[in-house]
KEBA-125735 format. One record per atom (N, C-alpha, C): residue number from 1; x, y, z. Coordinates in pm, whole numbers, plus 50000, padded with zeros to 5 digits. Example, Ala and Ser with C-alpha at 12.3 -4.5 7.8 and 13.67 -1.06 7.14 Angstrom:
REM residues 2
> torse, u, v, w
> 1, 51319, 49431, 50780 .
> 1, 51230, 49550, 50780 .
> 1, 51320, 49670, 50780 .
> 2, 51285, 49775, 50708 .
> 2, 51367, 49894, 50714 .
> 2, 51290, 50003, 50787 .
//
This chain:
REM residues 184
> torse, u, v, w
> 1, 50085, 49881, 50000 .
> 1, 50000, 50000, 50000 .
> 1, 50088, 50124, 50000 .
> 2, 50062, 50214, 49907 .
> 2, 50138, 50338, 49895 .
> 2, 50095, 50439, 50000 .
> 3, 50190, 50517, 50049 .
> 3, 50151, 50628, 50135 .
> 3, 50098, 50741, 50047 .
> 4, 50024, 50832, 50107 .
> 4, 49966, 50943, 50031 .
> 4, 50074, 51034, 49975 .
> 5, 50181, 51055, 50049 .
> 5, 50291, 51139, 50001 .
> 5, 50358, 51074, 49880 .
> 6, 50379, 50943, 49887 .
> 6, 50441, 50873, 49775 .
> 6, 50350, 50877, 49651 .
> 7, 50221, 50856, 49672 .
> 7, 50126, 50866, 49560 .
> 7, 50126, 51006, 49501 .
> 8, 50133, 51109, 49587 .
> 8, 50139, 51247, 49540 .
> 8, 50263, 51272, 49456 .
> 9, 50377, 51217, 49496 .
> 9, 50501, 51235, 49420 .
> 9, 50491, 51170, 49282 .
> 10, 50430, 51051, 49279 .
> 10, 50414, 50982, 49150 .
> 10, 50321, 51060, 49058 .
> 11, 50207, 51105, 49112 .
> 11, 50112, 51181, 49030 .
> 11, 50170, 51315, 48988 .
> 12, 50254, 51375, 49072 .
> 12, 50317, 51502, 49039 .
> 12, 50411, 51488, 48918 .
> 13, 50476, 51372, 48907 .
> 13, 50566, 51347, 48793 .
> 13, 50488, 51320, 48664 .
> 14, 50370, 51260, 48677 .
> 14, 50292, 51217, 48560 .
> 14, 50199, 51326, 48509 .
> 15, 50130, 51393, 48601 .
> 15, 50023, 51486, 48564 .
> 15, 50071, 51631, 48564 .
> 16, 50001, 51719, 48493 .
> 16, 50038, 51862, 48494 .
> 16, 49988, 51932, 48620 .
> 17, 50054, 51906, 48731 .
> 17, 50017, 51962, 48860 .
> 17, 50112, 52075, 48897 .
> 18, 50059, 52173, 48971 .
> 18, 50144, 52279, 49023 .
> 18, 50207, 52239, 49155 .
> 19, 50130, 52169, 49239 .
> 19, 50181, 52122, 49367 .
> 19, 50088, 52015, 49423 .
> 20, 50128, 51958, 49534 .
> 20, 50043, 51863, 49607 .
> 20, 50083, 51868, 49754 .
> 21, 49991, 51826, 49841 .
> 21, 50021, 51814, 49984 .
> 21, 49917, 51721, 50046 .
> 22, 49946, 51673, 50165 .
> 22, 49855, 51586, 50239 .
> 22, 49797, 51666, 50354 .
> 23, 49665, 51667, 50363 .
> 23, 49596, 51740, 50469 .
> 23, 49487, 51651, 50527 .
> 24, 49497, 51621, 50656 .
> 24, 49400, 51538, 50727 .
> 24, 49374, 51405, 50656 .
> 25, 49480, 51334, 50626 .
> 25, 49474, 51202, 50563 .
> 25, 49404, 51206, 50427 .
> 26, 49421, 51315, 50356 .
> 26, 49365, 51330, 50222 .
> 26, 49469, 51397, 50133 .
> 27, 49490, 51341, 50015 .
> 27, 49585, 51398, 49920 .
> 27, 49518, 51513, 49846 .
> 28, 49582, 51628, 49843 .
> 28, 49529, 51745, 49775 .
> 28, 49621, 51778, 49659 .
> 29, 49565, 51777, 49538 .
> 29, 49639, 51811, 49417 .
> 29, 49598, 51950, 49371 .
> 30, 49695, 52032, 49332 .
> 30, 49668, 52168, 49287 .
> 30, 49709, 52177, 49142 .
> 31, 49615, 52226, 49058 .
> 31, 49640, 52233, 48915 .
> 31, 49574, 52356, 48854 .
> 32, 49616, 52389, 48736 .
> 32, 49553, 52496, 48660 .
> 32, 49416, 52449, 48611 .
> 33, 49326, 52543, 48589 .
> 33, 49191, 52507, 48545 .
> 33, 49191, 52446, 48405 .
> 34, 49296, 52467, 48328 .
> 34, 49302, 52413, 48192 .
> 34, 49311, 52261, 48189 .
> 35, 49368, 52202, 48294 .
> 35, 49396, 52058, 48294 .
> 35, 49301, 51976, 48379 .
> 36, 49195, 52035, 48428 .
> 36, 49103, 51965, 48519 .
> 36, 49042, 51842, 48453 .
> 37, 48994, 51857, 48330 .
> 37, 48930, 51745, 48260 .
> 37, 49028, 51631, 48240 .
> 38, 49148, 51662, 48196 .
> 38, 49250, 51559, 48173 .
> 38, 49286, 51487, 48302 .
> 39, 49305, 51562, 48411 .
> 39, 49345, 51502, 48538 .
> 39, 49232, 51414, 48593 .
> 40, 49109, 51462, 48586 .
> 40, 48996, 51381, 48636 .
> 40, 48980, 51253, 48555 .
> 41, 49000, 51262, 48424 .
> 41, 48990, 51142, 48341 .
> 41, 49101, 51043, 48374 .
> 42, 49223, 51093, 48394 .
> 42, 49334, 51005, 48431 .
> 42, 49307, 50938, 48566 .
> 43, 49262, 51016, 48665 .
> 43, 49237, 50960, 48798 .
> 43, 49124, 50859, 48798 .
> 44, 49028, 50875, 48710 .
> 44, 48916, 50780, 48703 .
> 44, 48952, 50653, 48627 .
> 45, 49032, 50666, 48522 .
> 45, 49056, 50553, 48432 .
> 45, 49184, 50473, 48460 .
> 46, 49283, 50533, 48524 .
> 46, 49409, 50463, 48543 .
> 46, 49392, 50346, 48640 .
> 47, 49458, 50237, 48611 .
> 47, 49444, 50114, 48688 .
> 47, 49483, 50130, 48834 .
> 48, 49585, 50210, 48861 .
> 48, 49634, 50224, 48998 .
> 48, 49573, 50343, 49072 .
> 49, 49477, 50409, 49011 .
> 49, 49408, 50520, 49079 .
> 49, 49261, 50483, 49103 .
> 50, 49185, 50473, 48998 .
> 50, 49044, 50434, 49000 .
> 50, 48959, 50520, 49093 .
> 51, 48976, 50652, 49082 .
> 51, 48891, 50746, 49155 .
> 51, 48766, 50768, 49071 .
> 52, 48675, 50673, 49077 .
> 52, 48559, 50671, 48989 .
> 52, 48437, 50743, 49044 .
> 53, 48441, 50782, 49172 .
> 53, 48325, 50847, 49233 .
> 53, 48358, 50992, 49264 .
> 54, 48276, 51081, 49212 .
> 54, 48286, 51223, 49243 .
> 54, 48192, 51249, 49360 .
> 55, 48248, 51285, 49476 .
> 55, 48163, 51305, 49593 .
> 55, 48109, 51448, 49601 .
> 56, 48184, 51545, 49551 .
> 56, 48133, 51682, 49550 .
> 56, 48222, 51773, 49468 .
> 57, 48163, 51885, 49427 .
> 57, 48237, 51996, 49367 .
> 57, 48194, 52119, 49445 .
> 58, 48290, 52197, 49490 .
> 58, 48258, 52319, 49563 .
> 58, 48342, 52434, 49509 .
> 59, 48296, 52554, 49534 .
> 59, 48367, 52673, 49489 .
> 59, 48385, 52770, 49605 .
> 60, 48490, 52850, 49597 .
> 60, 48520, 52951, 49697 .
> 60, 48559, 53078, 49623 .
> 61, 48515, 53191, 49674 .
> 61, 48549, 53321, 49619 .
> 61, 48645, 53391, 49714 .
> 62, 48771, 53400, 49672 .
> 62, 48870, 53477, 49747 .
> 62, 48882, 53612, 49679 .
> 63, 48807, 53708, 49727 .
> 63, 48790, 53837, 49661 .
> 63, 48921, 53914, 49644 .
> 64, 49013, 53902, 49738 .
> 64, 49135, 53982, 49735 .
> 64, 49250, 53917, 49659 .
> 65, 49237, 53793, 49618 .
> 65, 49345, 53724, 49546 .
> 65, 49341, 53754, 49397 .
> 66, 49454, 53735, 49332 .
> 66, 49460, 53750, 49187 .
> 66, 49379, 53639, 49121 .
> 67, 49403, 53515, 49161 .
> 67, 49319, 53403, 49115 .
> 67, 49203, 53391, 49212 .
> 68, 49097, 53462, 49180 .
> 68, 48987, 53485, 49273 .
> 68, 48906, 53358, 49305 .
> 69, 48879, 53277, 49205 .
> 69, 48789, 53163, 49224 .
> 69, 48867, 53033, 49237 .
> 70, 48825, 52953, 49334 .
> 70, 48883, 52821, 49355 .
> 70, 48771, 52719, 49343 .
> 71, 48793, 52615, 49266 .
> 71, 48696, 52506, 49254 .
> 71, 48764, 52378, 49303 .
> 72, 48696, 52308, 49394 .
> 72, 48749, 52185, 49454 .
> 72, 48667, 52066, 49407 .
> 73, 48737, 51963, 49359 .
> 73, 48675, 51839, 49316 .
> 73, 48716, 51731, 49415 .
> 74, 48620, 51669, 49482 .
> 74, 48649, 51563, 49578 .
> 74, 48618, 51428, 49512 .
> 75, 48720, 51344, 49503 .
> 75, 48709, 51215, 49435 .
> 75, 48736, 51101, 49534 .
> 76, 48672, 50988, 49509 .
> 76, 48683, 50872, 49597 .
> 76, 48715, 50748, 49516 .
> 77, 48812, 50670, 49565 .
> 77, 48844, 50540, 49508 .
> 77, 48799, 50434, 49608 .
> 78, 48696, 50360, 49572 .
> 78, 48644, 50257, 49662 .
> 78, 48740, 50140, 49670 .
> 79, 48802, 50105, 49560 .
> 79, 48893, 49990, 49557 .
> 79, 49012, 50011, 49650 .
> 80, 49071, 50133, 49647 .
> 80, 49188, 50160, 49730 .
> 80, 49154, 50234, 49859 .
> 81, 49026, 50264, 49880 .
> 81, 48980, 50334, 50000 .
> 81, 49058, 50463, 50023 .
> 82, 49066, 50546, 49918 .
> 82, 49139, 50673, 49924 .
> 82, 49052, 50786, 49873 .
> 83, 49081, 50905, 49924 .
> 83, 49014, 51026, 49877 .
> 83, 49120, 51123, 49825 .
> 84, 49084, 51192, 49719 .
> 84, 49170, 51295, 49662 .
> 84, 49088, 51419, 49641 .
> 85, 49149, 51533, 49671 .
> 85, 49086, 51662, 49640 .
> 85, 49172, 51730, 49534 .
> 86, 49108, 51770, 49426 .
> 86, 49175, 51844, 49319 .
> 86, 49132, 51989, 49330 .
> 87, 49229, 52078, 49355 .
> 87, 49201, 52221, 49365 .
> 87, 49246, 52289, 49237 .
> 88, 49163, 52379, 49190 .
> 88, 49196, 52452, 49070 .
> 88, 49155, 52597, 49087 .
> 89, 49232, 52687, 49029 .
> 89, 49210, 52830, 49047 .
> 89, 49186, 52898, 48913 .
> 90, 49113, 53010, 48919 .
> 90, 49090, 53090, 48799 .
> 90, 49073, 53236, 48840 .
> 91, 49121, 53326, 48755 .
> 91, 49102, 53468, 48783 .
> 91, 48965, 53511, 48731 .
> 92, 48928, 53632, 48762 .
> 92, 48794, 53679, 48723 .
> 92, 48784, 53700, 48573 .
> 93, 48894, 53737, 48508 .
> 93, 48890, 53760, 48364 .
> 93, 48869, 53629, 48287 .
> 94, 48935, 53523, 48330 .
> 94, 48919, 53391, 48268 .
> 94, 48832, 53305, 48359 .
> 95, 48710, 53344, 48373 .
> 95, 48619, 53285, 48471 .
> 95, 48552, 53161, 48414 .
> 96, 48630, 53058, 48382 .
> 96, 48571, 52935, 48331 .
> 96, 48656, 52815, 48369 .
> 97, 48590, 52701, 48373 .
> 97, 48654, 52572, 48399 .
> 97, 48599, 52473, 48298 .
> 98, 48674, 52370, 48263 .
> 98, 48618, 52267, 48176 .
> 98, 48521, 52179, 48254 .
> 99, 48415, 52140, 48190 .
> 99, 48316, 52053, 48254 .
> 99, 48369, 51910, 48260 .
> 100, 48335, 51840, 48367 .
> 100, 48374, 51699, 48378 .
> 100, 48251, 51608, 48373 .
> 101, 48143, 51657, 48314 .
> 101, 48021, 51577, 48302 .
> 101, 48044, 51454, 48217 .
> 102, 48134, 51463, 48119 .
> 102, 48163, 51347, 48034 .
> 102, 48234, 51235, 48112 .
> 103, 48300, 51268, 48223 .
> 103, 48368, 51169, 48306 .
> 103, 48279, 51126, 48422 .
> 104, 48222, 51224, 48492 .
> 104, 48134, 51200, 48606 .
> 104, 48000, 51268, 48578 .
> 105, 47898, 51195, 48535 .
> 105, 47768, 51258, 48504 .
> 105, 47705, 51330, 48623 .
> 106, 47738, 51290, 48745 .
> 106, 47682, 51356, 48862 .
> 106, 47735, 51499, 48880 .
> 107, 47837, 51536, 48806 .
> 107, 47894, 51670, 48816 .
> 107, 47798, 51777, 48762 .
> 108, 47700, 51737, 48685 .
> 108, 47608, 51834, 48624 .
> 108, 47538, 51920, 48729 .
> 109, 47488, 51856, 48833 .
> 109, 47415, 51931, 48937 .
> 109, 47506, 52032, 49004 .
> 110, 47627, 51991, 49044 .
> 110, 47718, 52081, 49114 .
> 110, 47768, 52193, 49023 .
> 111, 47794, 52161, 48897 .
> 111, 47838, 52266, 48804 .
> 111, 47728, 52369, 48782 .
> 112, 47603, 52324, 48774 .
> 112, 47491, 52417, 48761 .
> 112, 47477, 52504, 48884 .
> 113, 47495, 52444, 49002 .
> 113, 47484, 52519, 49126 .
> 113, 47595, 52625, 49136 .
> 114, 47717, 52588, 49100 .
> 114, 47828, 52683, 49104 .
> 114, 47807, 52794, 49000 .
> 115, 47756, 52759, 48884 .
> 115, 47725, 52860, 48782 .
> 115, 47619, 52958, 48834 .
> 116, 47518, 52905, 48898 .
> 116, 47407, 52987, 48946 .
> 116, 47449, 53079, 49060 .
> 117, 47530, 53032, 49151 .
> 117, 47562, 53109, 49271 .
> 117, 47692, 53189, 49263 .
> 118, 47787, 53144, 49180 .
> 118, 47915, 53215, 49168 .
> 118, 47937, 53277, 49031 .
> 119, 47870, 53228, 48929 .
> 119, 47891, 53278, 48794 .
> 119, 48013, 53218, 48728 .
> 120, 48061, 53106, 48776 .
> 120, 48176, 53038, 48716 .
> 120, 48123, 52951, 48603 .
> 121, 48172, 52975, 48483 .
> 121, 48122, 52907, 48364 .
> 121, 48197, 52775, 48343 .
> 122, 48124, 52670, 48309 .
> 122, 48183, 52540, 48280 .
> 122, 48166, 52510, 48131 .
> 123, 48279, 52509, 48061 .
> 123, 48278, 52483, 47917 .
> 123, 48235, 52339, 47891 .
> 124, 48158, 52319, 47790 .
> 124, 48107, 52189, 47744 .
> 124, 48001, 52130, 47834 .
> 125, 47948, 52206, 47928 .
> 125, 47830, 52162, 48001 .
> 125, 47710, 52216, 47925 .
> 126, 47631, 52126, 47869 .
> 126, 47520, 52167, 47783 .
> 126, 47395, 52203, 47860 .
> 127, 47398, 52194, 47992 .
> 127, 47278, 52217, 48073 .
> 127, 47300, 52324, 48180 .
> 128, 47377, 52429, 48149 .
> 128, 47398, 52535, 48247 .
> 128, 47279, 52629, 48246 .
> 129, 47198, 52618, 48349 .
> 129, 47084, 52709, 48368 .
> 129, 47063, 52728, 48516 .
> 130, 46982, 52826, 48551 .
> 130, 46959, 52859, 48691 .
> 130, 46905, 52736, 48764 .
> 131, 46952, 52716, 48886 .
> 131, 46911, 52600, 48963 .
> 131, 46846, 52640, 49095 .
> 132, 46906, 52733, 49167 .
> 132, 46856, 52771, 49298 .
> 132, 46796, 52911, 49302 .
> 133, 46822, 52992, 49202 .
> 133, 46765, 53127, 49196 .
> 133, 46667, 53134, 49080 .
> 134, 46590, 53241, 49078 .
> 134, 46490, 53261, 48974 .
> 134, 46559, 53289, 48840 .
> 135, 46491, 53257, 48730 .
> 135, 46551, 53278, 48598 .
> 135, 46576, 53425, 48568 .
> 136, 46500, 53514, 48629 .
> 136, 46521, 53657, 48609 .
> 136, 46616, 53720, 48709 .
> 137, 46678, 53638, 48792 .
> 137, 46767, 53688, 48897 .
> 137, 46890, 53754, 48834 .
> 138, 46930, 53868, 48890 .
> 138, 47045, 53941, 48839 .
> 138, 47162, 53922, 48935 .
> 139, 47275, 53879, 48885 .
> 139, 47395, 53865, 48966 .
> 139, 47415, 53723, 49018 .
> 140, 47518, 53710, 49100 .
> 140, 47555, 53581, 49157 .
> 140, 47570, 53598, 49308 .
> 141, 47478, 53544, 49386 .
> 141, 47468, 53580, 49529 .
> 141, 47583, 53534, 49619 .
> 142, 47662, 53436, 49583 .
> 142, 47771, 53394, 49671 .
> 142, 47904, 53461, 49641 .
> 143, 47906, 53552, 49547 .
> 143, 48028, 53630, 49526 .
> 143, 48043, 53732, 49638 .
> 144, 48166, 53758, 49676 .
> 144, 48190, 53849, 49787 .
> 144, 48154, 53994, 49753 .
> 145, 48150, 54029, 49624 .
> 145, 48116, 54166, 49588 .
> 145, 47967, 54184, 49558 .
> 146, 47885, 54081, 49586 .
> 146, 47741, 54092, 49567 .
> 146, 47683, 54175, 49682 .
> 147, 47595, 54273, 49654 .
> 147, 47540, 54356, 49762 .
> 147, 47458, 54275, 49861 .
> 148, 47457, 54321, 49985 .
> 148, 47382, 54252, 50091 .
> 148, 47235, 54234, 50054 .
> 149, 47174, 54337, 50000 .
> 149, 47030, 54335, 49969 .
> 149, 46999, 54292, 49827 .
> 150, 47098, 54265, 49747 .
> 150, 47075, 54232, 49608 .
> 150, 47063, 54357, 49523 .
> 151, 47023, 54341, 49401 .
> 151, 47010, 54453, 49309 .
> 151, 46866, 54500, 49292 .
> 152, 46769, 54410, 49318 .
> 152, 46628, 54440, 49295 .
> 152, 46548, 54399, 49419 .
> 153, 46451, 54483, 49457 .
> 153, 46361, 54451, 49566 .
> 153, 46225, 54415, 49508 .
> 154, 46171, 54303, 49548 .
> 154, 46042, 54256, 49499 .
> 154, 45941, 54265, 49612 .
> 155, 45828, 54331, 49585 .
> 155, 45721, 54340, 49685 .
> 155, 45587, 54316, 49616 .
> 156, 45488, 54279, 49695 .
> 156, 45355, 54252, 49642 .
> 156, 45258, 54358, 49693 .
> 157, 45184, 54420, 49602 .
> 157, 45084, 54521, 49636 .
> 157, 44948, 54453, 49640 .
> 158, 44889, 54445, 49759 .
> 158, 44761, 54375, 49775 .
> 158, 44644, 54451, 49715 .
> 159, 44654, 54585, 49708 .
> 159, 44545, 54664, 49650 .
> 159, 44537, 54645, 49498 .
> 160, 44650, 54653, 49431 .
> 160, 44654, 54636, 49285 .
> 160, 44669, 54489, 49245 .
> 161, 44701, 54405, 49341 .
> 161, 44729, 54263, 49315 .
> 161, 44835, 54248, 49206 .
> 162, 44948, 54314, 49232 .
> 162, 45059, 54310, 49137 .
> 162, 45192, 54308, 49211 .
> 163, 45294, 54268, 49140 .
> 163, 45429, 54266, 49195 .
> 163, 45499, 54395, 49156 .
> 164, 45574, 54451, 49250 .
> 164, 45649, 54574, 49224 .
> 164, 45798, 54545, 49235 .
> 165, 45870, 54578, 49130 .
> 165, 46015, 54565, 49130 .
> 165, 46076, 54702, 49150 .
> 166, 46166, 54714, 49248 .
> 166, 46233, 54840, 49275 .
> 166, 46383, 54816, 49266 .
> 167, 46452, 54896, 49185 .
> 167, 46596, 54884, 49171 .
> 167, 46661, 54945, 49295 .
> 168, 46748, 54868, 49359 .
> 168, 46816, 54914, 49480 .
> 168, 46952, 54972, 49445 .
> 169, 46988, 55078, 49513 .
> 169, 47121, 55134, 49498 .
> 169, 47189, 55127, 49633 .
> 170, 47292, 55046, 49642 .
> 170, 47364, 55032, 49767 .
> 170, 47513, 55033, 49739 .
> 171, 47588, 55081, 49833 .
> 171, 47733, 55083, 49817 .
> 171, 47794, 54967, 49893 .
> 172, 47914, 54933, 49855 .
> 172, 47986, 54825, 49919 .
> 172, 48080, 54876, 50028 .
> 173, 48064, 55001, 50067 .
> 173, 48154, 55060, 50165 .
> 173, 48144, 54989, 50298 .
> 174, 48025, 54945, 50335 .
> 174, 48006, 54883, 50466 .
> 174, 48061, 54741, 50475 .
> 175, 48093, 54679, 50361 .
> 175, 48146, 54543, 50364 .
> 175, 48294, 54545, 50399 .
> 176, 48333, 54458, 50489 .
> 176, 48472, 54447, 50529 .
> 176, 48527, 54318, 50472 .
> 177, 48620, 54326, 50379 .
> 177, 48677, 54208, 50316 .
> 177, 48801, 54163, 50392 .
> 178, 48781, 54117, 50514 .
> 178, 48890, 54068, 50596 .
> 178, 48905, 53920, 50566 .
> 179, 49006, 53884, 50489 .
> 179, 49022, 53745, 50447 .
> 179, 49080, 53657, 50556 .
> 180, 49126, 53717, 50667 .
> 180, 49180, 53637, 50775 .
> 180, 49071, 53590, 50871 .
> 181, 48954, 53650, 50865 .
> 181, 48846, 53614, 50953 .
> 181, 48760, 53505, 50892 .
> 182, 48709, 53418, 50974 .
> 182, 48618, 53314, 50926 .
> 182, 48484, 53374, 50891 .
> 183, 48440, 53477, 50966 .
> 183, 48311, 53541, 50945 .
> 183, 48334, 53674, 50875 .
> 184, 48284, 53686, 50755 .
> 184, 48305, 53810, 50678 .
> 184, 48207, 53914, 50719 .
//
């Protein structure tokens, strides 16, 4: 049985990785967003890896970093009883990642959720549409620069029996982007 550090060294030599480390008995691979599809396919198909189960995809917005968005892919190998996390970064200008729906069909739901809440685009995902917000929703609510109250206020007028949309104007001055704090 290989240790996680030894497996990380082997994968670092084979795959286009920037770095790797072991955190809480889990191997974490760090790569550019361009190689995510290739790395996930290799990890799923290679005989000595067999990370065939995608347990989750999550995203994080680090507002003050140059590479603002981080997407984490958590993979599981049942045969070897190992977990791997693949971390990938992207800046706001190149706000896209390759879709891995062709490798893990369950990725569709998570990619749609990340698209809906962060605005991170997944290339080659043919089903990117709103999942948790309304189709007319403006903006991406989990971004750190999204206003507290949103962009539009919706209210119902009982006398006219109609919905009223009011455009909100709010500044971001009151938001404190302290990246060292757990609570923003």
